C-alpha positions in Angstrom: 16.7 31.6 -11.4 16.0 27.9 -12.0 15.8 27.3 -8.2 13.3 30.2 -7.9 11.1 28.7 -10.6 11.4 25.3 -9.2 10.4 26.4 -5.7 7.4 28.5 -6.7 6.4 25.8 -9.2 6.2 23.4 -6.4 4.2 25.7 -4.3 1.8 26.4 -7.2 1.4 22.6 -7.6 0.5 22.3 -3.9 -2.1 25.1 -4.3 -3.6 23.4 -7.4 -3.8 20.0 -5.7 -5.5 21.7 -2.7 -8.0 23.5 -4.9 -8.8 20.2 -6.7 -9.3 18.3 -3.4 -11.5 21.0 -2.0 -13.6 21.1 -5.3 -14.0 17.3 -5.2 -15.1 17.4 -1.5 -17.5 20.2 -2.2 -19.2 18.5 -5.2 -19.3 15.2 -3.4 -21.0 16.7 -0.4 -23.4 18.6 -2.6 -24.3 15.4 -4.5 -24.9 13.6 -1.2 -27.1 16.4 0.0 -29.1 16.5 -3.2 -29.3 12.6 -3.6 -29.2 11.1 -0.1 -30.1 7.6 -1.4 -26.9 7.6 -3.3 -24.9 8.1 -0.1 -25.7 4.6 1.0 -23.6 3.0 -1.7 -20.8 5.5 -1.2 -20.7 4.8 2.5 -20.6 1.1 2.0 -17.6 1.6 -0.3 -15.8 3.8 2.2 -16.5 1.4 5.1 -15.2 -1.5 3.0 -12.0 0.4 2.2 -11.5 1.2 5.9 -12.1 -2.4 6.9 -9.7 -3.6 4.2 -7.1 -1.1 5.4 -7.5 -2.3 9.0 -7.1 -5.9 8.0 -4.0 -5.0 5.9 -2.5 -3.1 8.8 -3.1 -6.0 11.1 -1.5 -8.4 8.7 1.7 -6.3 8.2 4.3 -6.7 10.9 7.0 -4.1 10.2 9.7 -6.5 11.4 11.8 -6.2 8.2 12.7 -2.6 9.1 15.4 -3.9 11.5 16.9 -6.3 9.0 16.8 -4.8 5.6 16.4 -1.0 6.0 18.3 -0.3 9.2 21.0 1.6 7.3 18.3 3.8 5.7 16.8 4.7 9.2 13.3 3.3 8.4 11.4 2.8 11.6 9.2 -0.2 12.4 6.1 2.0 12.2 7.0 3.3 8.7 7.7 -0.2 7.6 4.4 -1.4 8.9 2.5 1.3 7.1 4.3 0.5 3.8 3.5 -3.2 4.3 -0.1 -2.4 5.0 -0.2 -0.4 1.7 1.3 -3.3 -0.2 -1.1 -5.8 1.4 -4.0 -3.5 0.5 -2.8 -3.3 -3.1 -2.5 -7.1 -3.3 -6.0 -7.7 -1.8 -7.5 -5.1 -4.2 -5.8 -6.7 -7.2 -7.1 -10.1 -6.0 -10.7 -8.8 -5.6 -10.6 -7.2 -9.0 -9.3 -10.4 -10.6 -12.0 -12.4 -8.8 -14.7 -10.0 -9.9 -13.6 -10.1 -13.5 -13.5 -13.9 -13.4 -16.9 -14.1 -11.8 -18.5 -11.8 -14.4 -17.0 -13.7 -17.3 -18.1 -17.1 -15.9 -21.7 -15.7 -15.3 -21.7 -14.4 -18.9 -20.6 -17.8 -20.2 -23.4 -19.7 -18.5 -26.0 -17.1 -19.5 -25.1 -17.4 -23.2 -25.2 -21.2 -23.1 -28.3 -21.4 -20.8 
């Protein structure tokens, strides 16, 4: 009985995630259609993320798959994708930190200026 509930619970979760993704896409497209000027900033963000992902993929090598994870049967391609995800994460953390630092420094000079 527990296996039955577990299996159908997993399928139900997949359905709920799919419904949520479709709803997000529907409302995003509806917003873009009703406010086309807002689409510009969204497209800039999407392009920036794609460029960042491409840079991260280019920086990752995937060579550690042969050395470290050979016994786990991790391929070089999988290792490269994971490495790209990690590099993207590190770059986004660095950008967030630099943005916070920039805003705080600007506020410091505006208060004293």
